[in-house]
One Martini backbone bead per residue (centre of mass of N, CA, C, O) as a GRO file, in nm:
protein
   82
    1MET     BB    1   7.734 -12.132  -7.122
    2TYR     BB    2   7.805 -11.843  -7.020
    3LYS     BB    3   8.082 -11.917  -6.907
    4ILE     BB    4   8.218 -11.988  -7.178
    5ILE     BB    5   8.180 -11.713  -7.316
    6ILE     BB    6   8.332 -11.544  -7.103
    7ILE     BB    7   8.601 -11.694  -7.125
    8LEU     BB    8   8.649 -11.643  -7.424
    9ILE     BB    9   8.653 -11.334  -7.409
   10LEU     BB   10   8.889 -11.314  -7.206
   11LEU     BB   11   9.096 -11.460  -7.386
   12ILE     BB   12   9.089 -11.261  -7.621
   13ILE     BB   13   9.177 -11.015  -7.457
   14LEU     BB   14   9.442 -11.134  -7.360
   15PHE     BB   15   9.573 -11.189  -7.629
   16TYR     BB   16   9.578 -10.883  -7.727
   17MET     BB   17   9.747 -10.777  -7.489
   18ILE     BB   18   9.998 -10.953  -7.536
   19ARG     BB   19  10.053 -10.876  -7.828
   20ARG     BB   20  10.099 -10.572  -7.777
   21ALA     BB   21  10.332 -10.602  -7.574
   22ALA     BB   22  10.521 -10.766  -7.765
   23ARG     BB   23  10.548 -10.542  -7.980
   24ALA     BB   24  10.659 -10.321  -7.797
   25TRP     BB   25  10.917 -10.490  -7.707
   26ILE     BB   26  11.039 -10.544  -7.999
   27GLU     BB   27  11.059 -10.275  -8.068
   28THR     BB   28  11.272 -10.039  -8.205
   29LYS     BB   29  11.405  -9.765  -8.060
   30PRO     BB   30  11.528  -9.475  -8.079
   31GLU     BB   31  11.756  -9.308  -7.894
   32GLU     BB   32  11.753  -9.054  -8.091
   33ALA     BB   33  11.619  -8.785  -8.224
   34THR     BB   34  11.618  -8.651  -8.534
   35PRO     BB   35  11.633  -8.354  -8.658
   36GLY     BB   36  11.536  -8.163  -8.877
   37LYS     BB   37  11.668  -7.941  -9.112
   38ASP     BB   38  11.478  -7.685  -8.985
   39VAL     BB   39  11.583  -7.719  -8.708
   40MET     BB   40  11.677  -7.573  -8.418
   41VAL     BB   41  12.011  -7.568  -8.282
   42GLN     BB   42  12.241  -7.583  -8.015
   43ASP     BB   43  12.541  -7.472  -7.939
   44PRO     BB   44  12.752  -7.578  -7.665
   45VAL     BB   45  12.964  -7.341  -7.685
   46CYS     BB   46  12.824  -7.053  -7.809
   47LYS     BB   47  12.494  -7.069  -7.809
   48THR     BB   48  12.405  -7.098  -8.091
   49TYR     BB   49  12.180  -7.100  -8.366
   50VAL     BB   50  12.109  -7.377  -8.586
   51THR     BB   51  12.054  -7.557  -8.843
   52ALA     BB   52  12.059  -7.899  -8.885
   53GLY     BB   53  12.146  -7.894  -9.192
   54THR     BB   54  12.414  -7.688  -9.131
   55ALA     BB   55  12.539  -7.848  -8.922
   56ILE     BB   56  12.780  -7.982  -8.724
   57VAL     BB   57  12.830  -8.329  -8.683
   58GLU     BB   58  12.892  -8.497  -8.363
   59GLU     BB   59  13.041  -8.777  -8.200
   60VAL     BB   60  13.030  -8.762  -7.843
   61SER     BB   61  13.014  -9.001  -7.618
   62GLY     BB   62  12.751  -9.115  -7.784
   63GLN     BB   63  12.670  -8.821  -7.873
   64ARG     BB   64  12.487  -8.581  -8.039
   65HIS     BB   65  12.623  -8.290  -8.194
   66TYR     BB   66  12.581  -7.937  -8.266
   67PHE     BB   67  12.753  -7.710  -8.488
   68CYS     BB   68  12.855  -7.406  -8.642
   69SER     BB   69  13.163  -7.511  -8.632
   70GLN     BB   70  13.478  -7.648  -8.634
   71ASP     BB   71  13.585  -7.494  -8.389
   72CYS     BB   72  13.365  -7.585  -8.191
   73ALA     BB   73  13.422  -7.888  -8.218
   74LYS     BB   74  13.715  -7.889  -8.130
   75HIS     BB   75  13.671  -7.758  -7.848
   76PHE     BB   76  13.484  -7.978  -7.741
   77ARG     BB   77  13.676  -8.222  -7.776
   78ARG     BB   78  13.894  -8.110  -7.594
   79GLU     BB   79  13.718  -8.086  -7.334
   80GLU     BB   80  13.633  -8.393  -7.318
   81THR     BB   81  13.937  -8.516  -7.295
   82THR     BB   82  14.015  -8.338  -7.018
   0.00000   0.00000   0.00000
């Protein structure tokens, strides 16, 4: 009788472990976290810091970059293509 109870408890534990693993595997995680609008981000060209809410956002080579101005964004795109 005790063996049956122990086996049932182990099966229940196994069920919940598999369910948790399946949920974690199915969940889609964002590729890159988007900073809040008040977070300071660094411009990759001139190395100045701007708030993410006011920055120029460009997708270059599949990655999101933040720029302080359109000129820095153009310069970065030009450097990436050459």
